[in-house]
N, C-alpha and C positions, 0 to 999 in steps of 0.2 A: 503494499500500499504505500509506504514511504517513497519507494522508488518511482511509483506511478505519479505521486503528487510532485516530486522533484522534477520528473520529466515534463509534466505539465507546466510547471513553472518556467522551465527552460524554454519550451516551445513558445510559451506566451511571451517571454522576454524577447526571443528572436522575432517573433511576429510583430510585437510593437516597435522593435528596432527597425524592421523592414518598412512598416508604415510610417515611422518617423522619417527614414531616409527618402521614402517616396514623396513625403509632403515637402521635404527640403528640396528634392529635384523639381517638384512642380513649381515651387516658388523661383527657383533658379531658372528654369526653362522660360518662364514668364519674363524674368529680368533679361535673359539673353535675347528673346525675341524683340522686346522693347529696345534694347541697345542696337541690335542689328538694323532695325527699321530706321532708327535716327542716323545711324552711320551711313546707310545707303542714300537717305534723303539728302544728306550733306555732300554725297559723292555720286550723283546720278549717273555719270559716265561709267563709273565702276559698276554700278547696278545693271546697266545695259549689257556691259561686257560679261557679267556673270549669268545673264539670261532672264533678268526681271525687267520685262519691257513696259512695266508701268512708269519706268524713268525715261523712256525714250523722248528725245527732243529736249532735254534739260541739260544744264551745264552747271558746274560748281560755282557757288557764289563766294568770291574772294574779298567782298567788301569788308572793311574794318569791323563793322558791327557783326557780320556773319562770321568771321574769324573768331572774335571774342565770345560770341555765343556758342561756337563749337568747342572752344576751350573749356568754357563753363560746363558744357554738357558732359564733355569727357571727364572732367574733375568730379562731377557729380556722380556719374557712373562708376568711377573708380573708387569712390567712398562707399557706394552701395555694395560693390563687389567685395570690398574688405570685410563686410559684415557676414559674408558667407563662410562657414567653417568647412574647409575642404575635406576634413576627416569624417564630416557627418553627411556628406554626399556620396552618391554612387561613384564608382571608379570613372564612369564615362562623364559625369557632370563635374567631378573634381578636375579632370583634365580640361575640359571645356572652360571651366572657370579661370584657369590659368592661361589658357589661349586668349581669352578675352582680355585679361589683365595685361598680357604681353602686347596685345594690339593697341590697347589704350596707352600704355607706357610708351610704346614706339611712336604713336602719333604725337603725343604730348612732347616726347623728345625732339621730334622733327620740328614742331611748332615753336616750342618755348626755348629750347637749348640750341638747336641747329639754326633756328629762326629762318625757316625756309621762305616765309612771306616777307621778311625784312631785308635778308641778305642774298637771296638767290633769285635773280630775275628770270631764271629758266622756269621756275615754278609756274609762271602764268602762261607759259607756252606749252610746256609738256603735258599739262592737263588737257589741253586742247587737242586730243587725240581722237579723231572722228573717223578713223579708218574702218572701224567695225560697221559703220553704216554703208560702206562701199563693199567691203569684202564678205560680209555675211548676209544672206538672203533670209533674214528672219521676219521680213515683212514685205509687202508689195513695194516695188521701187518708188512708186508715187508717195507712199507714206514715209519711207526712209528720207526721200528728198525733202518732205515738209519737215521732218524732224531736224535734218541738217540745217534748213533755212531758219528754224526756230533757234537752233544753237548758235549759228553764225551771227544772228541778230544781237547776241549778247557779247560778241567779241569786244566792241568798243568799250563796253563796261568793265570787262575783264582787264583790258589795257589801262583804263582809268584807275582801277583799283591797284594795279601794279605801280603806277606813278605815285600814287598816295602812300602806299605802304613801304616801298622800297627806301632804305636809308640813303643818306647822302653819299657815303663811301662804302663801296662794295668790293668783295674780292675779285681781282682782276681775271683769274681763270673763269669765273662764273659769268662775268660780263662778256668776255670774248666768246665763250660757248653760247651764251644767250643771244648775241648778235647772229651768229651763224645759224642756230636753229631757227630763230624768228625769220630770218630771210628765207631759208628753206621752206618753212611753213607757208609764207606768203606765196613763193612760187608754186608750191604743191596745190594751194587753192586755185590759183590762176590757171594753171596748166593741167596737171595730172588729175585733179578732183573733177574739173569740167570734162576731161576725156573719159574718166571712168563712168560718168553719168550720160554718156552719149546715147544710150538706148532709151531714155526717158521720152515718152510720146507726147505728154501734155505740154504743149508750147507755152501756155500761160504760166503753168507751174515752173517751167524751166526759165522763164523771163524773170519771175520773182526770185528764184534760186540765184540767178546770175547777178542780179541787182545787189542782193544781200552778200553774195560771195564776194564781189568786188569791194564792197564797203569793209568787209572782214579782212581781206587781203591788204587793203590800204591801211587799216588800222595796225595790222602786224608790222607792215613795212615802216609805218611811222614810229612804232615802238622800237624797232631796230635801229632807226635813224637817231632817236632820242637817246638810246643807251649809248651809241657811238659818240654822240656830241656832249651829253650831260654827265655820263656816268664813267666812260672809259678813261677820259684824262684824270679823273680823281681816284681811280681804282687802286687798291693796295694788294699786297700779297698775303694779307691776313685771312687765310682760308682755314687754318687748322682748328680742329676741336679742342685740342689739349688733352693730357693724359687722363685727368679725372673724368671728363665728359666722355672720352672714348671708352673708358672702362664701364661707365654706367650705360653707354649705347650697347654694348656687347651683352652686358648682364641683363638689361631689361628686355631687349628684343629676342636674344637667343637663349637666355637663362644660363650663360657660360660665365661663371664667376672666377675667371682667371685674370691675372694682370696682363696688360699689353706686353710687357717684357717677357712673361712666360709664353704667351702665344707666339710672339716673334721668335723666341728661342726654339720652339717646336718647328715653326715655319721655315726658319733658316736651315735647320737640320734636314727637313724634308726637301728643301731646294737642292741642297748639296747632294743628297742621295739621288734625286731625280737627274741632276746633271750627270752623275756617274753612270746611271742607267742609260741616258741618252749616249754618252760617250762609249760605253761597253757595246751597246747596240751598233754603234757606227763602226767600231773596229771589226765587227763580224762581217760587215759590208764591204768596207774598204780601209784597211789599216794604214794606208799610205797618206790619207787625207785627214784633216780635222773634222770634228763632229759637225759643226755648221756647213762645211763643204760637202760632206756626205749627205746631209739632208737637202741641200740645194739640188744635188744630183737625183734624190728620190722625187723632189718636187717636178722634176721634168717628165715624170711618168704620169700623164694625165690624159683624160678624154679629149676628144676634138670638140669644138663648139656644137657640133650636130649631134654628137653621141652623149653629151653631158647629161641630159635629163633621162634618157633611156638607161644609161649606166647606173645612175644613182637609184632609179626606180628597181632595177634588177638587184642591185646589192641590198636595197632596203628589204626586199623579200627574202634574200639569203640570210640577212642578219636575223630577221623575225624567226625563220625556221630553225636557226641555230639555238635561239632561246628555248624553243619547244623541244628540239631533239636532245638538248643537253640539260633540261629541266632547270633552267635558271630562274623563271618566275612564271606564274600563271597569267596568261594574256587572256583577259575575260571576254574578249570580243573578236569576231571574225572581221570586222570592219577595218579596212586598211586605211592608213593615211595615204592620201593621193599626192603624188610627187608631181609637182607642176612649177612652171616659171614664176618667180617672184612677180607680183603686179608691178607694172611700170612705175607706179607712183610710190612704191616702197623700195625701190632698187638702189637708191642713193645711200641708203643707211642699212641695207641688209645683205649679207653674204648667203646665209642659209638660216632658216627659222621654222619653227613648228607652229602652226596657227590651229589651235583647238578651240572648240566652243566653250562657253561657260559651263560649269557643272549643272546648272539649272536651265540651260537652253533647251528648249523642246523642238524647235522648228529648225533652225540652220545648224544642224548637228555634224556636218561634214567637217573632216579635218584635213588640213592641207600642209604638206611639207614643201616649203617654198625653197627653191634653188635659183640663185640669180645668174643668168646666162651672160654671155658676152653680147656686145651690141654690134649690129651690123656695120655702123659707121666707124668702129674702132679700128686702129691699125693692127697688123699682124702682131706687132711687138706687144701692144696693150692687151690683145686677146691672150697671148702666151703668158704674159705676167698674171693675168687674172686666173687663168686655169692651172697655174702652179698651186694655187690654194685649194684646188680640187683634185689633187694628185690622188691616185687610187687608194692610198693608205689613210691619208687624212681625211678624205671625203667619208670613208667608212667610220673613222672614229667621230666625226661630227654627227653622222647618222645616228650612231649609237647614243650620243649625247642628246640629240633632238628628238628621236623617235623611239628606238628599240634597244634597250628597255628604258631610255631616258624619259624626257617630258611627256612623249605620247602615251607610253605605257602607264606611267604614273597618273595621268589624266584619266585613262580608261579604268584604271583600278579605283581612283577616287570617285568617279562617276558611278560605278558599280557597287561600291562599298555602302555599308550602313552607316557611314560617318555622319555625324550631326551637321546641322546647318552651319554652325559656327566653324567646324572642322573643314567644311567644304569652301568656306569663304576666306578665312584668315590663315595665310600661309607663311611659314617661316623661310626667309631668304636662304639660310643654310640648308634647310631640308631640300627645297626646290632645286637649287643649283647644286648643292652638294650631292644629292641623288644622281642627277644627270652626269655630273662630273666623276663621281664614284663609279658610274656604270662603265665609263671608257676604261678605267683600269681594271675593274673586275672582269669585263668580258674578254679583254686580251689575256689576263691572267688565267682565265678558263679555257684558254687555247684557241680563241677565235684569230684566225690569220695564220695558225700553225697547223701542223699535221696531226698533233696529238698522238705522236708515235715515239718510241724510245730511240730509234735510229733514223732521224730525218735525212733526207738527201740534201746535198748542198744547196739545191734550188729551193727545197722547203725551209731550210734553216735561213737562207737569205730572205725569204719572203716573211718569216716570223720576225726577224730582226728589223725589217722595214716597218712592220705594224708596230713594234715596240718603240721605235723611234718617233712614229707619228704620235703615238699615245703620250710618250714623255714630253714631246714638244707642246702638246696642249696643256700638260700638267705644269711645265715650266712657267707658262704665262700665268696660270692662276696662282701659282706659288709666289711668283714675283708680286702679283697684286696684293697678296696678304702682307708680304713684307713692306712693300711701298705704302700701303694704307697705314700701317702702324707707324712707319718711320716719318711719314708726312704729317700725320695728325698728333703725334706724341714726341717726336724727336727733332722737329725742325727741318726736315728734308724739303728742298726746293723742288719745283716742278723740273728744272734743269737737271738736278741730280737724280730725280726719279726717272727721268727720260734715260739717263745714263745707265741706271740700274737695269732697266728693261733691255737695253742694248747689250750689256755685258753678261746678263745672266739668263736670258731667253732668246738672245741672239737676234732681236728685232732690229729692223732698219730704223733710221731716226724718226721717219713721219709716224708710222704706227707706235713706235715707243712713246713719242710725245702725246698722241692721242690717249694711250693707256694711262699716262701720268696725269693728264688733264682730268680724265674721268675720276681718278682717285681723289681729286680735290673736293668733289661734291658728292661722291658715292663711296664713302668709307666702308660701306657694307660689302664692296666687292671682294673683300678678304673671305666672304662667306662660301665662295666656291671650294676653296681648299679647307676652310674650317669645318664646313659640312661634311666634305669628304672624309676627313680625318676622324670626325666624330662618329661617322657610320662605320668606318673600319674598326674603331674601338668597340662600339656597340656589337659588331658582328663577332669579333673575338670573345667578347664576355658572353654573348648568347651561345656561342659554339661550345665554350667551356661548360655552360649551364646545361645544355642539352645533351652533351656528350654524344653517345651512339645515336640518339635520336635527331641530331642536327642534320639539316640539309640546307643547301644554299636557296633552293626554291621555297623551303618553308620559311626561312629567314626573310627573304625579299617579300613574300606574301604577307607575312605578319606585319613588316615595317610599313607597307604601303596600304595597309587596311584601316588605318587610323587618321586619315586626312593628312595635313602638311604641318604637323606641330613642330615647335622647337624640339630638337633631337634629345635634349635633356628630359623631356616629358615621355618620349618613347622608351627611355630607359626604365622609367617607372612601369610602364605597361608591359614591357618584354622581360624584364629582369626580376627574378623573385627576391634576390638578396638585396635588401635595402641599403647595405652599406656600399654597394656598387653604384647607386643612383646619381651621386655627384661626381663621379670619375669620368667626366666627359671626354677627356683626352689622356 
């Protein structure tokens, strides 16, 4: 009898605990839905991209009152979020709570500490990304043009807000880049956007669009001229976050609580190891030449202008099949990414890219793998230089990153998963780019490009070395980004010194090296390609030790991509049973 009573009490306690957790989850879910609704209302262009078409035809409001209102809203929700006890929520809600807090912290950091509205003139142009209305057929063309016209009608207000909000003195790299981007946007509106809408039949609607489009282009051009005249002469080299802000940035957005010095130490060691792998592979190909010389030789092995798209498409299918044959990851859909030429209006800024629909998109669900071809009017020399980047080995590594099993497979698994709304909207930079970058190394490590045999022929060994060089070359760039990001923002490295760092350590020519250095001034988060990859490798090692004989690469990859795109630190809690391992991110 005593046993029965005790058992009843235990079951009653468990039941009441479950009800209590369910009640807490319900309150949290209501909070999350309210927060997401406000988030998207303040960022309607992002809402459209995600597949929520109630935001079509709207653009972000960057007036001072709107910015101050959003800051207040974010802080209010941050305080409300703190009142939830993660230990009293279900495992799913506990993770979602911290995903939302990371999103709030990251946005407040951008607004209040990076001061993107006061210090970065690019902010007001980058938000004006209307390509989705052209490239995705989620509504009839007439309706999309009406949305475009409504958005473009707000561009003069956007530029007026920029002039009001920006500080007197701005970082010089920001101003220089903003001028280039703004001029390019104005040209895009006047030329490529009009060309992209040539199939519109409604002449009256087209006339309305053209008039508004010209006003928007003129406003952008005037903004570029204003920046050149009023801001560039007074610009300074003061772009660095500083050590304390940089550490808070990584801690708040990626939940990595390591000092910049420690991350740099790890990154520098990784860079040296990669340079050695690059050199070792080069020796297998041609020991009489330096590694950069050998790689230039590899780059000469590329498709013709006519065979570029067919070759990439053929290799895309080969790589996909490799995933299935070698049980790398479960691909939850037979729908293929369509390899096609990059649209004309995107070619100035794109080499190769993956265009997936938003996770909530119900109509325009096609996925495109864009590859930028040579142009007919180019000289033979220009065509040759462009195609070196599409050498057979690098091209496959890029496809691994962009499509299989990189961004496209990650999207397919996100779409098919039971991840929550928050998990499908808010993505960690380190997870998204870290996963794609990790995929490059992982697949080559798993034998892609080699014969997977104990005694390869000289031809097979040569081919494997070329793939390893191509993969290492991509890794060197990302490792340089990590080092440069920390050095520029915490140790006073200049743009010129950063340019030299890229030239000396990933063997870039001066122009692309400077472009990479300039990006680092305003995108300190580009260290996350390598930071994310290293975190995934660490998680894989720990998960493998935990699962022992039950471990498989496919099991690890499936589990990792089943939970949205959270900071990888949170995946450690989800996937590792030993709590003492949760904070060991690197």
